[in-house]
C-alpha positions as YAML, in Angstrom:
chain: A
units: angstrom
residues:
- id: 1
  name: MET
  ca: [-13.26, 19.48, -10.60]
- id: 2
  name: THR
  ca: [-14.08, 16.31, -8.71]
- id: 3
  name: ALA
  ca: [-11.62, 14.66, -6.33]
- id: 4
  name: GLN
  ca: [-10.98, 12.03, -9.01]
- id: 5
  name: ASP
  ca: [-10.30, 14.71, -11.62]
- id: 6
  name: ILE
  ca: [-7.66, 16.23, -9.34]
- id: 7
  name: GLN
  ca: [-5.97, 12.89, -8.69]
- id: 8
  name: VAL
  ca: [-6.01, 11.88, -12.36]
- id: 9
  name: THR
  ca: [-4.45, 15.21, -13.33]
- id: 10
  name: GLU
  ca: [-1.73, 14.80, -10.71]
- id: 11
  name: PHE
  ca: [-1.08, 11.18, -11.68]
- id: 12
  name: ARG
  ca: [-0.62, 12.11, -15.31]
- id: 13
  name: ARG
  ca: [1.72, 14.95, -14.32]
- id: 14
  name: LEU
  ca: [3.89, 12.50, -12.37]
- id: 15
  name: HIS
  ca: [4.42, 10.49, -15.56]
- id: 16
  name: GLU
  ca: [5.69, 13.45, -17.57]
- id: 17
  name: THR
  ca: [9.22, 13.79, -16.19]
- id: 18
  name: GLY
  ca: [11.58, 12.21, -13.69]
- id: 19
  name: CYS
  ca: [11.06, 8.94, -11.82]
- id: 20
  name: PHE
  ca: [8.72, 8.37, -8.88]
- id: 21
  name: VAL
  ca: [8.08, 5.43, -6.55]
- id: 22
  name: MET
  ca: [4.50, 4.21, -6.27]
- id: 23
  name: PRO
  ca: [4.47, 1.66, -3.41]
- id: 24
  name: ASN
  ca: [1.75, -0.94, -2.98]
- id: 25
  name: PRO
  ca: [-0.35, -0.98, 0.21]
- id: 26
  name: TRP
  ca: [-2.73, -3.84, 0.90]
- id: 27
  name: ASP
  ca: [-5.46, -2.08, 2.89]
- id: 28
  name: VAL
  ca: [-6.60, 1.40, 3.90]
- id: 29
  name: GLY
  ca: [-4.32, 1.52, 6.94]
- id: 30
  name: SER
  ca: [-1.17, 0.71, 4.99]
- id: 31
  name: ALA
  ca: [-2.29, 3.13, 2.26]
- id: 32
  name: ARG
  ca: [-2.64, 5.96, 4.78]
- id: 33
  name: ALA
  ca: [0.73, 5.15, 6.32]
- id: 34
  name: LEU
  ca: [2.43, 5.38, 2.91]
- id: 35
  name: ALA
  ca: [0.66, 8.67, 2.25]
- id: 36
  name: GLN
  ca: [1.92, 10.02, 5.58]
- id: 37
  name: LEU
  ca: [5.47, 9.01, 4.61]
- id: 38
  name: GLY
  ca: [5.25, 11.31, 1.60]
- id: 39
  name: PHE
  ca: [4.91, 9.05, -1.43]
- id: 40
  name: PRO
  ca: [3.25, 10.93, -4.31]
- id: 41
  name: ALA
  ca: [1.00, 8.03, -5.41]
- id: 42
  name: ILE
  ca: [0.20, 4.46, -4.43]
- id: 43
  name: ALA
  ca: [-0.97, 1.31, -6.18]
- id: 44
  name: THR
  ca: [-3.02, -1.61, -4.99]
- id: 45
  name: THR
  ca: [-1.58, -5.13, -5.05]
- id: 46
  name: SER
  ca: [-3.71, -8.09, -6.04]
- id: 47
  name: ALA
  ca: [-1.57, -10.43, -3.95]
- id: 48
  name: GLY
  ca: [-1.43, -8.27, -0.84]
- id: 49
  name: PHE
  ca: [-5.17, -7.68, -0.91]
- id: 50
  name: ALA
  ca: [-6.00, -11.34, -1.52]
- id: 51
  name: TRP
  ca: [-3.90, -12.33, 1.50]
- id: 52
  name: THR
  ca: [-6.00, -10.04, 3.72]
- id: 53
  name: LEU
  ca: [-8.98, -12.18, 2.68]
- id: 54
  name: GLY
  ca: [-7.19, -15.44, 3.44]
- id: 55
  name: ARG
  ca: [-6.89, -16.23, -0.27]
- id: 56
  name: THR
  ca: [-4.04, -16.66, -2.71]
- id: 57
  name: ASP
  ca: [-3.09, -14.14, -5.39]
- id: 58
  name: ASN
  ca: [-5.66, -13.90, -8.21]
- id: 59
  name: ALA
  ca: [-8.36, -15.43, -5.98]
- id: 60
  name: ALA
  ca: [-10.19, -12.22, -5.00]
- id: 61
  name: THR
  ca: [-13.44, -11.68, -6.87]
- id: 62
  name: LEU
  ca: [-14.34, -8.71, -9.03]
- id: 63
  name: GLU
  ca: [-16.75, -7.46, -6.36]
- id: 64
  name: ASP
  ca: [-14.09, -7.85, -3.66]
- id: 65
  name: VAL
  ca: [-11.65, -5.81, -5.72]
- id: 66
  name: LEU
  ca: [-14.09, -3.06, -6.67]
- id: 67
  name: GLY
  ca: [-14.92, -2.55, -3.00]
- id: 68
  name: HIS
  ca: [-11.22, -2.51, -2.13]
- id: 69
  name: LEU
  ca: [-10.46, 0.08, -4.82]
- id: 70
  name: ARG
  ca: [-13.24, 2.31, -3.57]
- id: 71
  name: ASP
  ca: [-12.07, 2.02, 0.05]
- id: 72
  name: VAL
  ca: [-8.45, 2.84, -0.78]
- id: 73
  name: ALA
  ca: [-9.30, 5.70, -3.15]
- id: 74
  name: ASP
  ca: [-11.64, 7.19, -0.53]
- id: 75
  name: GLY
  ca: [-9.10, 6.64, 2.23]
- id: 76
  name: VAL
  ca: [-6.20, 8.71, 0.90]
- id: 77
  name: ASP
  ca: [-5.76, 12.09, -0.72]
- id: 78
  name: LEU
  ca: [-3.37, 11.08, -3.49]
- id: 79
  name: PRO
  ca: [-3.55, 9.16, -6.79]
- id: 80
  name: VAL
  ca: [-4.32, 5.44, -6.58]
- id: 81
  name: ASN
  ca: [-3.40, 3.04, -9.37]
- id: 82
  name: ALA
  ca: [-5.44, -0.16, -9.50]
- id: 83
  name: ASP
  ca: [-3.93, -3.59, -10.01]
- id: 84
  name: PHE
  ca: [-6.91, -4.82, -12.01]
- id: 85
  name: GLU
  ca: [-5.27, -8.12, -12.99]
- id: 86
  name: GLY
  ca: [-6.69, -9.32, -16.32]
- id: 87
  name: GLY
  ca: [-9.88, -7.29, -16.05]
- id: 88
  name: TYR
  ca: [-11.77, -10.26, -14.53]
- id: 89
  name: ALA
  ca: [-12.84, -11.35, -17.99]
- id: 90
  name: ILE
  ca: [-11.36, -12.99, -21.05]
- id: 91
  name: ASP
  ca: [-13.25, -11.38, -23.92]
- id: 92
  name: PRO
  ca: [-12.67, -7.70, -24.69]
- id: 93
  name: ASP
  ca: [-16.31, -6.76, -24.10]
- id: 94
  name: GLY
  ca: [-16.12, -8.20, -20.59]
- id: 95
  name: VAL
  ca: [-12.87, -6.36, -19.91]
- id: 96
  name: ALA
  ca: [-14.44, -3.10, -21.09]
- id: 97
  name: ALA
  ca: [-17.50, -3.56, -18.88]
- id: 98
  name: HIS
  ca: [-15.40, -4.26, -15.80]
- id: 99
  name: VAL
  ca: [-12.97, -1.42, -16.47]
- id: 100
  name: GLY
  ca: [-15.95, 0.89, -16.72]
- id: 101
  name: ARG
  ca: [-16.97, -0.17, -13.22]
- id: 102
  name: ALA
  ca: [-13.42, 0.14, -11.88]
- id: 103
  name: VAL
  ca: [-12.89, 3.72, -13.03]
- id: 104
  name: ALA
  ca: [-16.08, 4.70, -11.20]
- id: 105
  name: THR
  ca: [-14.42, 3.87, -7.85]
- id: 106
  name: GLY
  ca: [-12.30, 7.03, -7.83]
- id: 107
  name: ILE
  ca: [-8.97, 5.56, -8.95]
- id: 108
  name: ALA
  ca: [-6.47, 7.57, -11.00]
- id: 109
  name: GLY
  ca: [-4.90, 4.68, -12.91]
- id: 110
  name: LEU
  ca: [-5.54, 1.06, -13.81]
- id: 111
  name: SER
  ca: [-3.48, -1.82, -15.20]
- id: 112
  name: ILE
  ca: [-4.53, -4.71, -17.42]
- id: 113
  name: GLU
  ca: [-2.29, -7.76, -17.84]
- id: 114
  name: ASP
  ca: [-2.04, -10.48, -20.48]
- id: 115
  name: SER
  ca: [-1.61, -13.60, -18.33]
- id: 116
  name: THR
  ca: [-4.29, -16.28, -18.52]
- id: 117
  name: GLN
  ca: [-3.61, -18.17, -15.25]
- id: 118
  name: GLU
  ca: [-3.51, -21.30, -17.43]
- id: 119
  name: PRO
  ca: [-0.20, -23.25, -17.19]
- id: 120
  name: ASP
  ca: [-0.43, -24.72, -20.69]
- id: 121
  name: ALA
  ca: [-1.03, -21.33, -22.34]
- id: 122
  name: PRO
  ca: [0.09, -18.71, -19.80]
- id: 123
  name: LEU
  ca: [-0.31, -15.67, -22.08]
- id: 124
  name: PHE
  ca: [-3.33, -14.64, -24.09]
- id: 125
  name: ASP
  ca: [-2.96, -15.00, -27.84]
- id: 126
  name: PHE
  ca: [-1.30, -11.87, -29.20]
- id: 127
  name: ASP
  ca: [-4.30, -10.51, -31.10]
- id: 128
  name: LEU
  ca: [-6.67, -11.16, -28.21]
- id: 129
  name: ALA
  ca: [-4.25, -9.56, -25.76]
- id: 130
  name: VAL
  ca: [-4.05, -6.42, -27.89]
- id: 131
  name: ALA
  ca: [-7.84, -6.32, -28.28]
- id: 132
  name: ARG
  ca: [-8.25, -6.52, -24.51]
- id: 133
  name: VAL
  ca: [-6.02, -3.48, -23.98]
- id: 134
  name: ALA
  ca: [-7.87, -1.61, -26.72]
- id: 135
  name: ALA
  ca: [-11.17, -2.45, -25.00]
- id: 136
  name: ALA
  ca: [-9.87, -1.07, -21.71]
- id: 137
  name: ARG
  ca: [-8.80, 2.11, -23.52]
- id: 138
  name: SER
  ca: [-12.25, 2.51, -25.06]
- id: 139
  name: ALA
  ca: [-13.98, 2.01, -21.72]
- id: 140
  name: ILE
  ca: [-11.83, 4.66, -20.07]
- id: 141
  name: ASP
  ca: [-12.42, 7.08, -22.93]
- id: 142
  name: GLU
  ca: [-16.16, 6.50, -22.75]
- id: 143
  name: SER
  ca: [-16.11, 7.16, -19.00]
- id: 144
  name: GLY
  ca: [-14.58, 10.59, -19.50]
- id: 145
  name: THR
  ca: [-12.45, 10.12, -16.37]
- id: 146
  name: GLY
  ca: [-9.04, 10.26, -18.06]
- id: 147
  name: VAL
  ca: [-7.83, 7.39, -15.86]
- id: 148
  name: LEU
  ca: [-4.29, 6.43, -16.87]
- id: 149
  name: LEU
  ca: [-4.08, 2.99, -18.50]
- id: 150
  name: THR
  ca: [-1.08, 0.74, -17.88]
- id: 151
  name: ALA
  ca: [-0.68, -2.39, -20.02]
- id: 152
  name: ARG
  ca: [1.32, -5.24, -18.55]
- id: 153
  name: SER
  ca: [3.02, -8.10, -20.38]
- id: 154
  name: GLU
  ca: [3.51, -10.95, -17.93]
- id: 155
  name: GLY
  ca: [5.91, -13.21, -19.81]
- id: 156
  name: PHE
  ca: [8.69, -12.97, -17.22]
- id: 157
  name: VAL
  ca: [6.16, -13.72, -14.47]
- id: 158
  name: VAL
  ca: [4.75, -16.86, -16.09]
- id: 159
  name: GLY
  ca: [7.95, -18.41, -17.43]
- id: 160
  name: VAL
  ca: [7.89, -17.04, -20.99]
- id: 161
  name: GLU
  ca: [11.14, -15.12, -20.59]
- id: 162
  name: ASP
  ca: [11.40, -13.86, -24.15]
- id: 163
  name: ILE
  ca: [12.35, -10.18, -24.24]
- id: 164
  name: ASP
  ca: [11.59, -9.90, -27.98]
- id: 165
  name: GLU
  ca: [8.04, -11.14, -27.46]
- id: 166
  name: THR
  ca: [7.64, -8.91, -24.43]
- id: 167
  name: VAL
  ca: [8.73, -5.89, -26.45]
- id: 168
  name: ARG
  ca: [6.43, -6.85, -29.34]
- id: 169
  name: ARG
  ca: [3.48, -6.97, -26.98]
- id: 170
  name: LEU
  ca: [4.31, -3.75, -25.16]
- id: 171
  name: ARG
  ca: [4.69, -1.86, -28.44]
- id: 172
  name: ALA
  ca: [1.34, -3.17, -29.65]
- id: 173
  name: TYR
  ca: [-0.33, -2.18, -26.37]
- id: 174
  name: ALA
  ca: [1.13, 1.31, -26.69]
- id: 175
  name: GLU
  ca: [-0.23, 1.58, -30.24]
- id: 176
  name: VAL
  ca: [-3.79, 0.83, -29.11]
- id: 177
  name: GLY
  ca: [-3.72, 3.42, -26.35]
- id: 178
  name: ALA
  ca: [-1.87, 2.25, -23.25]
- id: 179
  name: ASP
  ca: [-0.44, 5.28, -21.47]
- id: 180
  name: CYS
  ca: [2.22, 3.38, -19.52]
- id: 181
  name: LEU
  ca: [3.93, 0.04, -20.21]
- id: 182
  name: TYR
  ca: [5.00, -2.58, -17.68]
- id: 183
  name: ALA
  ca: [6.82, -5.90, -17.88]
- id: 184
  name: PRO
  ca: [7.04, -7.20, -14.30]
- id: 185
  name: ARG
  ca: [10.01, -9.37, -13.28]
- id: 186
  name: ILE
  ca: [12.33, -8.27, -16.06]
- id: 187
  name: GLY
  ca: [15.92, -8.11, -14.89]
- id: 188
  name: ARG
  ca: [18.31, -5.21, -14.81]
- id: 189
  name: GLU
  ca: [19.71, -6.25, -18.19]
- id: 190
  name: HIS
  ca: [16.35, -5.70, -19.92]
- id: 191
  name: VAL
  ca: [15.29, -2.36, -18.44]
- id: 192
  name: ALA
  ca: [16.95, -0.11, -21.03]
- id: 193
  name: THR
  ca: [15.63, -2.31, -23.86]
- id: 194
  name: VAL
  ca: [12.03, -1.93, -22.70]
- id: 195
  name: VAL
  ca: [12.38, 1.80, -22.07]
- id: 196
  name: ALA
  ca: [13.79, 2.38, -25.56]
- id: 197
  name: ALA
  ca: [11.23, 0.13, -27.24]
- id: 198
  name: VAL
  ca: [8.17, 2.06, -26.08]
- id: 199
  name: ALA
  ca: [9.63, 5.58, -25.86]
- id: 200
  name: PRO
  ca: [8.37, 8.23, -25.42]
- id: 201
  name: LYS
  ca: [5.70, 6.49, -23.37]
- id: 202
  name: PRO
  ca: [6.62, 5.90, -19.71]
- id: 203
  name: VAL
  ca: [7.65, 2.55, -18.27]
- id: 204
  name: ASN
  ca: [6.82, 1.10, -14.86]
- id: 205
  name: LEU
  ca: [9.51, -1.07, -13.28]
- id: 206
  name: LEU
  ca: [8.78, -3.67, -10.61]
- id: 207
  name: ILE
  ca: [11.46, -3.74, -7.94]
- id: 208
  name: ASN
  ca: [10.72, -6.73, -5.71]
- id: 209
  name: ALA
  ca: [14.35, -7.46, -4.81]
- id: 210
  name: PRO
  ca: [17.32, -5.11, -4.26]
- id: 211
  name: PHE
  ca: [18.64, -5.32, -7.84]
- id: 212
  name: MET
  ca: [18.39, -1.61, -8.66]
- id: 213
  name: THR
  ca: [18.13, 1.70, -6.83]
- id: 214
  name: VAL
  ca: [15.72, 4.52, -7.60]
- id: 215
  name: ALA
  ca: [18.62, 6.60, -8.93]
- id: 216
  name: GLU
  ca: [19.77, 3.79, -11.23]
- id: 217
  name: ALA
  ca: [16.24, 3.22, -12.51]
- id: 218
  name: ALA
  ca: [15.87, 6.93, -13.22]
- id: 219
  name: GLU
  ca: [19.17, 6.94, -15.10]
- id: 220
  name: ALA
  ca: [17.91, 4.04, -17.23]
- id: 221
  name: GLY
  ca: [14.85, 6.08, -18.19]
- id: 222
  name: VAL
  ca: [12.27, 4.42, -15.93]
- id: 223
  name: ARG
  ca: [9.47, 6.81, -15.08]
- id: 224
  name: ARG
  ca: [7.63, 4.85, -12.38]
- id: 225
  name: ILE
  ca: [8.59, 2.17, -9.82]
- id: 226
  name: SER
  ca: [6.23, -0.17, -7.98]
- id: 227
  name: VAL
  ca: [6.92, -3.01, -5.55]
- id: 228
  name: GLY
  ca: [3.96, -5.33, -6.08]
- id: 229
  name: GLY
  ca: [3.21, -7.54, -3.09]
- id: 230
  name: THR
  ca: [6.70, -7.16, -1.62]
- id: 231
  name: LEU
  ca: [5.83, -4.65, 1.10]
- id: 232
  name: ALA
  ca: [2.96, -6.93, 2.13]
- id: 233
  name: ARG
  ca: [5.36, -9.89, 2.21]
- id: 234
  name: THR
  ca: [7.73, -7.81, 4.34]
- id: 235
  name: ALA
  ca: [4.93, -7.19, 6.83]
- id: 236
  name: TRP
  ca: [3.96, -10.86, 6.81]
- id: 237
  name: GLY
  ca: [7.62, -11.79, 7.36]
- id: 238
  name: GLY
  ca: [7.84, -9.65, 10.48]
- id: 239
  name: TRP
  ca: [4.73, -10.91, 12.20]
- id: 240
  name: LEU
  ca: [5.29, -14.53, 11.17]
- id: 241
  name: ALA
  ca: [8.74, -14.38, 12.76]
- id: 242
  name: ALA
  ca: [7.22, -12.99, 15.97]
- id: 243
  name: ALA
  ca: [4.40, -15.55, 15.99]
- id: 244
  name: ARG
  ca: [6.81, -18.45, 15.38]
- id: 245
  name: GLU
  ca: [9.03, -17.29, 18.23]
- id: 246
  name: ILE
  ca: [6.03, -17.29, 20.57]
- id: 247
  name: VAL
  ca: [4.82, -20.75, 19.59]
- id: 248
  name: ASP
  ca: [8.31, -22.31, 19.39]
- id: 249
  name: ALA
  ca: [10.17, -20.64, 22.26]
- id: 250
  name: GLY
  ca: [7.56, -18.90, 24.36]
- id: 251
  name: THR
  ca: [9.51, -15.67, 24.12]
- id: 252
  name: PHE
  ca: [8.62, -12.24, 22.77]
- id: 253
  name: THR
  ca: [11.85, -10.59, 21.63]
- id: 254
  name: HIS
  ca: [10.29, -9.45, 18.34]
- id: 255
  name: PHE
  ca: [8.13, -7.07, 20.35]
- id: 256
  name: ASP
  ca: [11.09, -4.70, 20.86]
- id: 257
  name: GLY
  ca: [11.43, -1.51, 18.81]
- id: 258
  name: LEU
  ca: [7.94, -1.51, 17.33]
- id: 259
  name: PRO
  ca: [6.49, 1.58, 15.62]
- id: 260
  name: ASN
  ca: [3.80, 3.84, 17.05]
- id: 261
  name: VAL
  ca: [1.18, 3.13, 14.40]
- id: 262
  name: ASP
  ca: [-1.32, 5.66, 15.77]
- id: 263
  name: GLY
  ca: [1.44, 8.27, 15.65]
- id: 264
  name: LEU
  ca: [2.24, 7.39, 12.05]
- id: 265
  name: LEU
  ca: [-1.34, 7.53, 10.82]
- id: 266
  name: GLY
  ca: [-2.07, 10.73, 12.72]
- id: 267
  name: ASP
  ca: [-5.45, 12.41, 12.48]
- id: 268
  name: THR
  ca: [-7.29, 10.72, 9.61]
...
């Protein structure tokens, strides 16, 4: 078995029972730190990675992202799920071609979302959205990698907060081969609805604010938790506070109690 085969097998096993947390690093260093802390899998974050390039979320290029996926997958010995945004294409054939390239980077999972980045029509037309997920499924199957496919419906991210439409989309994505379903930014009140709607397939829950604990998510039937760009924002918050103190007050009190990063990363 290849290293990717091993990680894909483990990633699929994690989705079979229980509930696990899959945090989102933004570079190889943060990925290795999370691995050292004992998380069983990690996921990239489009926002966190884009910020390392001095760009806004969704502004990294396909080539940027493919290189990032390869670096992170090579840098840790655990499953890596790829935030592959919308597949960096609109038409299903383009999505399939790009997914085929992504799964060759060594990742264990990959997500495709249905947001358009267009304010006037923020979600892809239903039929096109379903066809895009089906194209991603076909590309993974043709690759023979077994990479786990997550389909994301972004309504609650883009202002279309319609749980019925979200459920309709997630069910359709499941029917065309998505292994895991994900509706980022849904609230606590919608979690059980989504879990029941796509059962027995697993659901990923985004926790980007302290609205639910791991134990509560597990009780609601959630199989996987991710945090999106929130760990990256936490890191940015810490160093921005320190930098602002320096420029505004000329003091350095934020330099107290800092971690030994070399000690955390250990021998890599």
